[in-house]
BALOBA-1460 file (C-alpha; in Angstrom, 3 decimals):
// residues 315
<rec num="1" residu="x" x="-2.026" y="-64.423" z="-48.880"/>
<rec num="2" residu="x" x="-1.376" y="-66.847" z="-51.732"/>
<rec num="3" residu="x" x="-3.567" y="-69.934" z="-51.698"/>
<rec num="4" residu="x" x="-1.992" y="-73.394" z="-51.289"/>
<rec num="5" residu="x" x="-3.316" y="-76.136" z="-53.573"/>
<rec num="6" residu="x" x="-3.503" y="-79.838" z="-52.765"/>
<rec num="7" residu="x" x="-0.083" y="-81.474" z="-52.104"/>
<rec num="8" residu="x" x="1.628" y="-83.427" z="-54.857"/>
<rec num="9" residu="x" x="3.251" y="-86.812" z="-54.184"/>
<rec num="10" residu="x" x="6.646" y="-87.342" z="-55.849"/>
<rec num="11" residu="x" x="7.860" y="-90.834" z="-55.087"/>
<rec num="12" residu="x" x="7.989" y="-91.063" z="-51.331"/>
<rec num="13" residu="x" x="7.995" y="-87.267" z="-50.824"/>
<rec num="14" residu="x" x="4.960" y="-84.999" z="-50.557"/>
<rec num="15" residu="x" x="5.523" y="-81.485" z="-51.972"/>
<rec num="16" residu="x" x="3.070" y="-78.583" z="-51.551"/>
<rec num="17" residu="x" x="1.938" y="-76.955" z="-54.792"/>
<rec num="18" residu="x" x="1.603" y="-73.181" z="-54.572"/>
<rec num="19" residu="x" x="-0.915" y="-71.371" z="-56.675"/>
<rec num="20" residu="x" x="0.808" y="-68.841" z="-58.960"/>
<rec num="21" residu="x" x="-2.139" y="-66.505" z="-58.688"/>
<rec num="22" residu="x" x="-1.009" y="-63.143" z="-57.256"/>
<rec num="23" residu="x" x="-2.245" y="-61.804" z="-54.011"/>
<rec num="24" residu="x" x="-5.388" y="-59.729" z="-54.439"/>
<rec num="25" residu="x" x="-3.930" y="-56.866" z="-52.430"/>
<rec num="26" residu="x" x="-0.876" y="-56.732" z="-54.668"/>
<rec num="27" residu="x" x="-3.078" y="-56.719" z="-57.740"/>
<rec num="28" residu="x" x="-5.113" y="-53.817" z="-56.384"/>
<rec num="29" residu="x" x="-1.970" y="-51.827" z="-55.639"/>
<rec num="30" residu="x" x="-0.598" y="-52.419" z="-59.118"/>
<rec num="31" residu="x" x="-3.933" y="-51.435" z="-60.603"/>
<rec num="32" residu="x" x="-3.996" y="-48.221" z="-58.541"/>
<rec num="33" residu="x" x="-0.472" y="-47.337" z="-59.667"/>
<rec num="34" residu="x" x="-1.461" y="-48.047" z="-63.255"/>
<rec num="35" residu="x" x="-4.425" y="-45.670" z="-63.085"/>
<rec num="36" residu="x" x="-2.525" y="-42.958" z="-61.225"/>
<rec num="37" residu="x" x="0.573" y="-43.037" z="-63.411"/>
<rec num="38" residu="x" x="-0.829" y="-40.923" z="-66.294"/>
<rec num="39" residu="x" x="-1.998" y="-38.187" z="-63.907"/>
<rec num="40" residu="x" x="1.289" y="-38.182" z="-62.009"/>
<rec num="41" residu="x" x="3.291" y="-37.989" z="-65.217"/>
<rec num="42" residu="x" x="1.090" y="-35.181" z="-66.526"/>
<rec num="43" residu="x" x="1.487" y="-33.153" z="-63.316"/>
<rec num="44" residu="x" x="5.228" y="-33.765" z="-63.307"/>
<rec num="45" residu="x" x="5.563" y="-32.645" z="-66.925"/>
<rec num="46" residu="x" x="3.353" y="-29.572" z="-66.652"/>
<rec num="47" residu="x" x="4.009" y="-28.391" z="-63.084"/>
<rec num="48" residu="x" x="6.942" y="-29.999" z="-61.294"/>
<rec num="49" residu="x" x="9.465" y="-29.786" z="-64.137"/>
<rec num="50" residu="x" x="8.660" y="-26.151" z="-65.117"/>
<rec num="51" residu="x" x="8.791" y="-25.141" z="-61.446"/>
<rec num="52" residu="x" x="12.178" y="-26.785" z="-60.954"/>
<rec num="53" residu="x" x="13.495" y="-25.367" z="-64.237"/>
<rec num="54" residu="x" x="12.398" y="-21.852" z="-63.268"/>
<rec num="55" residu="x" x="14.330" y="-22.225" z="-60.006"/>
<rec num="56" residu="x" x="17.445" y="-23.129" z="-61.992"/>
<rec num="57" residu="x" x="16.929" y="-20.194" z="-64.372"/>
<rec num="58" residu="x" x="16.608" y="-17.783" z="-61.458"/>
<rec num="59" residu="x" x="20.383" y="-18.163" z="-60.933"/>
<rec num="60" residu="x" x="21.139" y="-17.310" z="-64.568"/>
<rec num="61" residu="x" x="20.976" y="-14.242" z="-66.759"/>
<rec num="62" residu="x" x="19.257" y="-14.898" z="-70.067"/>
<rec num="63" residu="x" x="17.779" y="-12.433" z="-72.513"/>
<rec num="64" residu="x" x="15.737" y="-14.504" z="-74.962"/>
<rec num="65" residu="x" x="15.328" y="-11.563" z="-77.340"/>
<rec num="66" residu="x" x="18.977" y="-11.899" z="-78.364"/>
<rec num="67" residu="x" x="19.392" y="-14.547" z="-81.110"/>
<rec num="68" residu="x" x="21.464" y="-17.598" z="-80.183"/>
<rec num="69" residu="x" x="21.888" y="-16.355" z="-76.609"/>
<rec num="70" residu="x" x="22.605" y="-18.811" z="-73.818"/>
<rec num="71" residu="x" x="21.935" y="-18.635" z="-70.081"/>
<rec num="72" residu="x" x="24.902" y="-17.338" z="-68.096"/>
<rec num="73" residu="x" x="25.321" y="-18.289" z="-64.461"/>
<rec num="74" residu="x" x="25.142" y="-15.306" z="-62.100"/>
<rec num="75" residu="x" x="24.495" y="-16.946" z="-58.737"/>
<rec num="76" residu="x" x="22.361" y="-14.801" z="-56.433"/>
<rec num="77" residu="x" x="22.716" y="-11.632" z="-58.511"/>
<rec num="78" residu="x" x="19.103" y="-11.755" z="-59.705"/>
<rec num="79" residu="x" x="17.829" y="-12.012" z="-56.134"/>
<rec num="80" residu="x" x="20.139" y="-9.309" z="-54.794"/>
<rec num="81" residu="x" x="19.106" y="-6.985" z="-57.621"/>
<rec num="82" residu="x" x="15.460" y="-7.211" z="-56.537"/>
<rec num="83" residu="x" x="16.251" y="-5.392" z="-53.298"/>
<rec num="84" residu="x" x="17.457" y="-2.368" z="-55.269"/>
<rec num="85" residu="x" x="14.671" y="-2.626" z="-57.847"/>
<rec num="86" residu="x" x="12.233" y="0.174" z="-57.015"/>
<rec num="87" residu="x" x="9.666" y="-1.147" z="-59.468"/>
<rec num="88" residu="x" x="9.680" y="-4.517" z="-57.726"/>
<rec num="89" residu="x" x="9.211" y="-2.973" z="-54.273"/>
<rec num="90" residu="x" x="6.417" y="-0.734" z="-55.567"/>
<rec num="91" residu="x" x="4.627" y="-3.712" z="-57.113"/>
<rec num="92" residu="x" x="4.708" y="-5.514" z="-53.752"/>
<rec num="93" residu="x" x="3.087" y="-2.489" z="-52.110"/>
<rec num="94" residu="x" x="0.378" y="-2.350" z="-54.775"/>
<rec num="95" residu="x" x="-0.222" y="-6.079" z="-54.411"/>
<rec num="96" residu="x" x="-0.602" y="-5.841" z="-50.636"/>
<rec num="97" residu="x" x="-3.041" y="-2.930" z="-50.871"/>
<rec num="98" residu="x" x="-5.063" y="-4.764" z="-53.506"/>
<rec num="99" residu="x" x="-5.244" y="-8.010" z="-51.506"/>
<rec num="100" residu="x" x="-6.016" y="-6.439" z="-48.131"/>
<rec num="101" residu="x" x="-8.709" y="-4.063" z="-49.356"/>
<rec num="102" residu="x" x="-10.393" y="-6.449" z="-51.801"/>
<rec num="103" residu="x" x="-10.441" y="-9.481" z="-49.486"/>
<rec num="104" residu="x" x="-11.553" y="-7.457" z="-46.443"/>
<rec num="105" residu="x" x="-14.527" y="-5.964" z="-48.295"/>
<rec num="106" residu="x" x="-15.435" y="-9.313" z="-49.881"/>
<rec num="107" residu="x" x="-15.292" y="-11.060" z="-46.525"/>
<rec num="108" residu="x" x="-17.376" y="-8.551" z="-44.555"/>
<rec num="109" residu="x" x="-19.895" y="-7.868" z="-47.331"/>
<rec num="110" residu="x" x="-20.097" y="-11.574" z="-48.222"/>
<rec num="111" residu="x" x="-20.912" y="-12.515" z="-44.629"/>
<rec num="112" residu="x" x="-23.558" y="-9.781" z="-44.399"/>
<rec num="113" residu="x" x="-25.244" y="-10.745" z="-47.671"/>
<rec num="114" residu="x" x="-25.048" y="-14.453" z="-46.784"/>
<rec num="115" residu="x" x="-26.941" y="-13.732" z="-43.570"/>
<rec num="116" residu="x" x="-29.496" y="-11.822" z="-45.617"/>
<rec num="117" residu="x" x="-30.108" y="-14.470" z="-48.277"/>
<rec num="118" residu="x" x="-30.424" y="-17.228" z="-45.649"/>
<rec num="119" residu="x" x="-33.021" y="-15.322" z="-43.660"/>
<rec num="120" residu="x" x="-36.411" y="-17.062" z="-43.783"/>
<rec num="121" residu="x" x="-38.163" y="-13.681" z="-43.841"/>
<rec num="122" residu="x" x="-36.559" y="-12.583" z="-47.108"/>
<rec num="123" residu="x" x="-38.663" y="-12.973" z="-50.232"/>
<rec num="124" residu="x" x="-37.355" y="-13.428" z="-53.741"/>
<rec num="125" residu="x" x="-34.239" y="-15.321" z="-52.628"/>
<rec num="126" residu="x" x="-34.220" y="-17.290" z="-55.881"/>
<rec num="127" residu="x" x="-34.051" y="-14.127" z="-57.964"/>
<rec num="128" residu="x" x="-31.268" y="-12.736" z="-55.795"/>
<rec num="129" residu="x" x="-29.205" y="-15.908" z="-56.104"/>
<rec num="130" residu="x" x="-29.728" y="-15.947" z="-59.860"/>
<rec num="131" residu="x" x="-28.512" y="-12.349" z="-60.108"/>
<rec num="132" residu="x" x="-25.450" y="-13.198" z="-58.022"/>
<rec num="133" residu="x" x="-24.529" y="-15.938" z="-60.486"/>
<rec num="134" residu="x" x="-24.014" y="-13.474" z="-63.355"/>
<rec num="135" residu="x" x="-20.549" y="-12.203" z="-62.269"/>
<rec num="136" residu="x" x="-19.387" y="-15.730" z="-61.450"/>
<rec num="137" residu="x" x="-20.332" y="-17.048" z="-64.892"/>
<rec num="138" residu="x" x="-18.195" y="-14.389" z="-66.613"/>
<rec num="139" residu="x" x="-14.547" y="-15.077" z="-67.259"/>
<rec num="140" residu="x" x="-12.174" y="-12.442" z="-65.807"/>
<rec num="141" residu="x" x="-11.209" y="-11.258" z="-69.304"/>
<rec num="142" residu="x" x="-14.840" y="-10.676" z="-70.281"/>
<rec num="143" residu="x" x="-15.486" y="-8.911" z="-66.984"/>
<rec num="144" residu="x" x="-12.444" y="-6.717" z="-67.553"/>
<rec num="145" residu="x" x="-13.548" y="-5.717" z="-71.055"/>
<rec num="146" residu="x" x="-17.063" y="-4.981" z="-69.781"/>
<rec num="147" residu="x" x="-15.901" y="-2.784" z="-66.928"/>
<rec num="148" residu="x" x="-13.349" y="-1.032" z="-69.127"/>
<rec num="149" residu="x" x="-16.262" y="0.225" z="-71.205"/>
<rec num="150" residu="x" x="-18.209" y="1.197" z="-68.078"/>
<rec num="151" residu="x" x="-15.236" y="3.138" z="-66.684"/>
<rec num="152" residu="x" x="-14.493" y="4.954" z="-69.950"/>
<rec num="153" residu="x" x="-13.992" y="8.639" z="-69.210"/>
<rec num="154" residu="x" x="-15.919" y="9.863" z="-72.276"/>
<rec num="155" residu="x" x="-18.771" y="7.493" z="-73.077"/>
<rec num="156" residu="x" x="-18.764" y="5.241" z="-69.994"/>
<rec num="157" residu="x" x="-22.062" y="4.543" z="-68.268"/>
<rec num="158" residu="x" x="-20.630" y="5.328" z="-64.821"/>
<rec num="159" residu="x" x="-19.653" y="8.901" z="-65.718"/>
<rec num="160" residu="x" x="-22.976" y="9.281" z="-67.526"/>
<rec num="161" residu="x" x="-24.820" y="8.358" z="-64.344"/>
<rec num="162" residu="x" x="-22.669" y="10.652" z="-62.196"/>
<rec num="163" residu="x" x="-23.497" y="13.591" z="-64.457"/>
<rec num="164" residu="x" x="-27.117" y="13.460" z="-63.280"/>
<rec num="165" residu="x" x="-26.082" y="14.249" z="-59.710"/>
<rec num="166" residu="x" x="-23.657" y="16.998" z="-60.652"/>
<rec num="167" residu="x" x="-20.385" y="15.053" z="-60.380"/>
<rec num="168" residu="x" x="-17.970" y="15.802" z="-63.239"/>
<rec num="169" residu="x" x="-16.557" y="13.021" z="-65.396"/>
<rec num="170" residu="x" x="-13.743" y="11.074" z="-63.761"/>
<rec num="171" residu="x" x="-10.690" y="9.559" z="-65.395"/>
<rec num="172" residu="x" x="-11.012" y="6.278" z="-63.467"/>
<rec num="173" residu="x" x="-8.629" y="3.898" z="-65.263"/>
<rec num="174" residu="x" x="-6.558" y="6.796" z="-66.556"/>
<rec num="175" residu="x" x="-6.002" y="8.325" z="-63.123"/>
<rec num="176" residu="x" x="-3.104" y="7.258" z="-60.913"/>
<rec num="177" residu="x" x="-5.246" y="7.826" z="-57.809"/>
<rec num="178" residu="x" x="-8.442" y="6.152" z="-59.046"/>
<rec num="179" residu="x" x="-7.227" y="3.238" z="-61.154"/>
<rec num="180" residu="x" x="-6.441" y="0.896" z="-58.265"/>
<rec num="181" residu="x" x="-9.804" y="1.579" z="-56.637"/>
<rec num="182" residu="x" x="-11.519" y="0.834" z="-59.944"/>
<rec num="183" residu="x" x="-9.659" y="-2.469" z="-60.317"/>
<rec num="184" residu="x" x="-10.517" y="-3.443" z="-56.737"/>
<rec num="185" residu="x" x="-14.178" y="-2.679" z="-57.481"/>
<rec num="186" residu="x" x="-14.186" y="-5.084" z="-60.421"/>
<rec num="187" residu="x" x="-12.485" y="-7.786" z="-58.366"/>
<rec num="188" residu="x" x="-15.062" y="-7.415" z="-55.589"/>
<rec num="189" residu="x" x="-17.938" y="-7.447" z="-58.076"/>
<rec num="190" residu="x" x="-16.811" y="-10.746" z="-59.560"/>
<rec num="191" residu="x" x="-15.598" y="-12.601" z="-56.469"/>
<rec num="192" residu="x" x="-18.132" y="-11.453" z="-53.863"/>
<rec num="193" residu="x" x="-20.794" y="-13.989" z="-55.001"/>
<rec num="194" residu="x" x="-18.340" y="-16.828" z="-54.396"/>
<rec num="195" residu="x" x="-17.932" y="-15.770" z="-50.773"/>
<rec num="196" residu="x" x="-21.689" y="-15.331" z="-50.404"/>
<rec num="197" residu="x" x="-22.553" y="-18.794" z="-51.728"/>
<rec num="198" residu="x" x="-19.945" y="-20.617" z="-49.636"/>
<rec num="199" residu="x" x="-20.792" y="-18.783" z="-46.412"/>
<rec num="200" residu="x" x="-24.530" y="-19.166" z="-47.056"/>
<rec num="201" residu="x" x="-24.071" y="-22.904" z="-47.512"/>
<rec num="202" residu="x" x="-22.170" y="-23.016" z="-44.227"/>
<rec num="203" residu="x" x="-24.922" y="-21.110" z="-42.426"/>
<rec num="204" residu="x" x="-27.609" y="-23.431" z="-43.753"/>
<rec num="205" residu="x" x="-25.648" y="-26.470" z="-42.550"/>
<rec num="206" residu="x" x="-25.609" y="-25.271" z="-38.927"/>
<rec num="207" residu="x" x="-27.915" y="-27.148" z="-36.523"/>
<rec num="208" residu="x" x="-31.064" y="-25.181" z="-35.754"/>
<rec num="209" residu="x" x="-31.393" y="-26.683" z="-32.271"/>
<rec num="210" residu="x" x="-28.433" y="-24.630" z="-31.027"/>
<rec num="211" residu="x" x="-30.076" y="-21.361" z="-32.024"/>
<rec num="212" residu="x" x="-33.397" y="-22.463" z="-30.505"/>
<rec num="213" residu="x" x="-31.619" y="-23.188" z="-27.232"/>
<rec num="214" residu="x" x="-29.915" y="-19.785" z="-27.329"/>
<rec num="215" residu="x" x="-33.266" y="-18.097" z="-27.917"/>
<rec num="216" residu="x" x="-34.784" y="-19.968" z="-24.976"/>
<rec num="217" residu="x" x="-31.903" y="-18.785" z="-22.789"/>
<rec num="218" residu="x" x="-32.777" y="-15.199" z="-23.730"/>
<rec num="219" residu="x" x="-29.966" y="-14.464" z="-26.184"/>
<rec num="220" residu="x" x="-30.554" y="-11.602" z="-28.588"/>
<rec num="221" residu="x" x="-29.975" y="-11.863" z="-32.330"/>
<rec num="222" residu="x" x="-26.607" y="-10.122" z="-31.991"/>
<rec num="223" residu="x" x="-25.554" y="-12.415" z="-29.144"/>
<rec num="224" residu="x" x="-26.622" y="-15.523" z="-31.098"/>
<rec num="225" residu="x" x="-24.578" y="-14.326" z="-34.061"/>
<rec num="226" residu="x" x="-21.489" y="-13.525" z="-32.009"/>
<rec num="227" residu="x" x="-21.398" y="-16.387" z="-29.529"/>
<rec num="228" residu="x" x="-23.178" y="-19.180" z="-31.418"/>
<rec num="229" residu="x" x="-23.032" y="-18.706" z="-35.186"/>
<rec num="230" residu="x" x="-19.506" y="-17.325" z="-35.577"/>
<rec num="231" residu="x" x="-17.780" y="-20.096" z="-33.550"/>
<rec num="232" residu="x" x="-19.692" y="-22.770" z="-35.455"/>
<rec num="233" residu="x" x="-19.040" y="-21.045" z="-38.774"/>
<rec num="234" residu="x" x="-15.334" y="-20.451" z="-38.134"/>
<rec num="235" residu="x" x="-14.027" y="-23.435" z="-40.181"/>
<rec num="236" residu="x" x="-15.988" y="-22.242" z="-43.215"/>
<rec num="237" residu="x" x="-14.832" y="-18.655" z="-42.754"/>
<rec num="238" residu="x" x="-11.216" y="-19.771" z="-42.418"/>
<rec num="239" residu="x" x="-11.356" y="-21.724" z="-45.666"/>
<rec num="240" residu="x" x="-13.075" y="-18.877" z="-47.541"/>
<rec num="241" residu="x" x="-10.661" y="-16.256" z="-46.243"/>
<rec num="242" residu="x" x="-7.581" y="-18.325" z="-47.014"/>
<rec num="243" residu="x" x="-8.742" y="-19.210" z="-50.533"/>
<rec num="244" residu="x" x="-9.613" y="-15.618" z="-51.323"/>
<rec num="245" residu="x" x="-6.245" y="-14.364" z="-50.081"/>
<rec num="246" residu="x" x="-4.402" y="-16.912" z="-52.208"/>
<rec num="247" residu="x" x="-6.526" y="-16.132" z="-55.251"/>
<rec num="248" residu="x" x="-6.204" y="-12.354" z="-54.844"/>
<rec num="249" residu="x" x="-2.430" y="-12.581" z="-54.828"/>
<rec num="250" residu="x" x="-2.571" y="-14.260" z="-58.248"/>
<rec num="251" residu="x" x="-4.676" y="-11.521" z="-59.876"/>
<rec num="252" residu="x" x="-3.593" y="-10.876" z="-63.429"/>
<rec num="253" residu="x" x="-6.250" y="-11.116" z="-66.152"/>
<rec num="254" residu="x" x="-8.564" y="-8.380" z="-64.829"/>
<rec num="255" residu="x" x="-5.678" y="-5.931" z="-64.417"/>
<rec num="256" residu="x" x="-4.290" y="-6.876" z="-67.828"/>
<rec num="257" residu="x" x="-7.587" y="-6.134" z="-69.575"/>
<rec num="258" residu="x" x="-8.323" y="-2.974" z="-67.584"/>
<rec num="259" residu="x" x="-5.030" y="-1.105" z="-67.174"/>
<rec num="260" residu="x" x="-2.083" y="-3.421" z="-68.007"/>
<rec num="261" residu="x" x="-0.510" y="-2.178" z="-64.790"/>
<rec num="262" residu="x" x="-0.849" y="1.528" z="-65.558"/>
<rec num="263" residu="x" x="-1.084" y="4.415" z="-65.343"/>
<rec num="264" residu="x" x="2.481" y="4.862" z="-64.180"/>
<rec num="265" residu="x" x="2.521" y="1.537" z="-62.336"/>
<rec num="266" residu="x" x="-0.450" y="2.469" z="-60.130"/>
<rec num="267" residu="x" x="-2.046" y="-0.948" z="-60.670"/>
<rec num="268" residu="x" x="1.069" y="-2.980" z="-61.429"/>
<rec num="269" residu="x" x="0.804" y="-5.944" z="-59.081"/>
<rec num="270" residu="x" x="3.644" y="-8.424" z="-58.802"/>
<rec num="271" residu="x" x="2.156" y="-10.921" z="-61.253"/>
<rec num="272" residu="x" x="1.905" y="-8.179" z="-63.884"/>
<rec num="273" residu="x" x="5.530" y="-7.157" z="-63.311"/>
<rec num="274" residu="x" x="6.662" y="-10.775" z="-63.663"/>
<rec num="275" residu="x" x="4.741" y="-11.055" z="-66.921"/>
<rec num="276" residu="x" x="6.299" y="-7.889" z="-68.328"/>
<rec num="277" residu="x" x="9.810" y="-8.837" z="-67.242"/>
<rec num="278" residu="x" x="9.676" y="-12.377" z="-68.581"/>
<rec num="279" residu="x" x="7.317" y="-12.323" z="-71.560"/>
<rec num="280" residu="x" x="7.591" y="-8.731" z="-72.729"/>
<rec num="281" residu="x" x="11.234" y="-7.859" z="-72.113"/>
<rec num="282" residu="x" x="12.400" y="-11.525" z="-72.144"/>
<rec num="283" residu="x" x="14.555" y="-11.211" z="-69.020"/>
<rec num="284" residu="x" x="13.897" y="-14.818" z="-68.041"/>
<rec num="285" residu="x" x="16.373" y="-14.994" z="-65.153"/>
<rec num="286" residu="x" x="14.994" y="-11.900" z="-63.439"/>
<rec num="287" residu="x" x="11.411" y="-13.014" z="-63.984"/>
<rec num="288" residu="x" x="12.169" y="-16.440" z="-62.496"/>
<rec num="289" residu="x" x="13.768" y="-14.853" z="-59.435"/>
<rec num="290" residu="x" x="10.716" y="-12.616" z="-58.989"/>
<rec num="291" residu="x" x="8.435" y="-15.622" z="-59.307"/>
<rec num="292" residu="x" x="10.240" y="-17.554" z="-56.601"/>
<rec num="293" residu="x" x="10.315" y="-14.597" z="-54.245"/>
<rec num="294" residu="x" x="6.599" y="-14.222" z="-54.915"/>
<rec num="295" residu="x" x="6.008" y="-17.905" z="-54.177"/>
<rec num="296" residu="x" x="7.943" y="-17.833" z="-50.903"/>
<rec num="297" residu="x" x="6.192" y="-14.589" z="-49.963"/>
<rec num="298" residu="x" x="2.750" y="-16.170" z="-50.421"/>
<rec num="299" residu="x" x="3.766" y="-19.309" z="-48.527"/>
<rec num="300" residu="x" x="5.013" y="-17.294" z="-45.555"/>
<rec num="301" residu="x" x="1.879" y="-15.185" z="-45.418"/>
<rec num="302" residu="x" x="-0.289" y="-18.291" z="-45.633"/>
<rec num="303" residu="x" x="1.625" y="-20.041" z="-42.844"/>
<rec num="304" residu="x" x="1.499" y="-16.996" z="-40.575"/>
<rec num="305" residu="x" x="-2.183" y="-16.604" z="-41.332"/>
<rec num="306" residu="x" x="-2.978" y="-20.249" z="-40.534"/>
<rec num="307" residu="x" x="-0.940" y="-20.213" z="-37.309"/>
<rec num="308" residu="x" x="-2.671" y="-17.065" z="-36.142"/>
<rec num="309" residu="x" x="-6.054" y="-18.655" z="-36.755"/>
<rec num="310" residu="x" x="-4.995" y="-21.803" z="-34.917"/>
<rec num="311" residu="x" x="-3.943" y="-19.734" z="-31.927"/>
<rec num="312" residu="x" x="-7.328" y="-18.037" z="-31.868"/>
<rec num="313" residu="x" x="-9.082" y="-21.386" z="-32.055"/>
<rec num="314" residu="x" x="-6.971" y="-22.715" z="-29.193"/>
<rec num="315" residu="x" x="-7.827" y="-19.829" z="-26.890"/>
């Protein structure tokens, strides 16, 4: 509240004199707004406005490769055309296979390795953790270029190693049946350490007294893992699984450097199709419609996923 100074006598009247100093709470709020304003304006200019503008463009047809062309309003035509677009439907299928397989392997293998590296009986944990940092430190583009050389059908190291055990050279990235598996392998190689480190940190934060009590009660190692560790570790596992699902849906750079969506669309995920439609063929309206369908699709999957986990926690 504002402070009241000593009263002032004017003739026969006594008037209170208010201090013009602002309330400290008001000053702090103004200061907070002042510091937050640049960040809010930056986010609005770089994220909110482009997102809103892309929603507007999704109702227009606009080919930017044509000089002096202007957007033409088409209503829901871009969205209705996606239903009949076989390439769009196929890219959704590829995306779902990529996300499910990659995240499932990362989650199971990450949990297993995290249990291993947190075991007090394991020696050389420091060396193992250092080795796990190598894929994380690489950018996806560098990792893609590296693995493209390893998967090369002629002089790649992988085919060279397979030749010693009598397996003929494989096409890998050039094969419609092997390319997606190769891309998933690279994704797992780079993102598995992230899962391991987060889950290992969660395991190390668990109270040891609970496991000592379970051991006293005669619980086996498997029973302690199933009935003690997993329930306590569930919040960490939920966060890791949700983040990996969201990140896997946005995969682009590794696929771009490895296959660019080929051969024959075998590795063309939805983000790659949006890139080609908008920035290669300059069909901005169609690309915007695909982007918004993609966004809603991810939001629905995330909400269903979170609700399912909440139901399991409530039971």
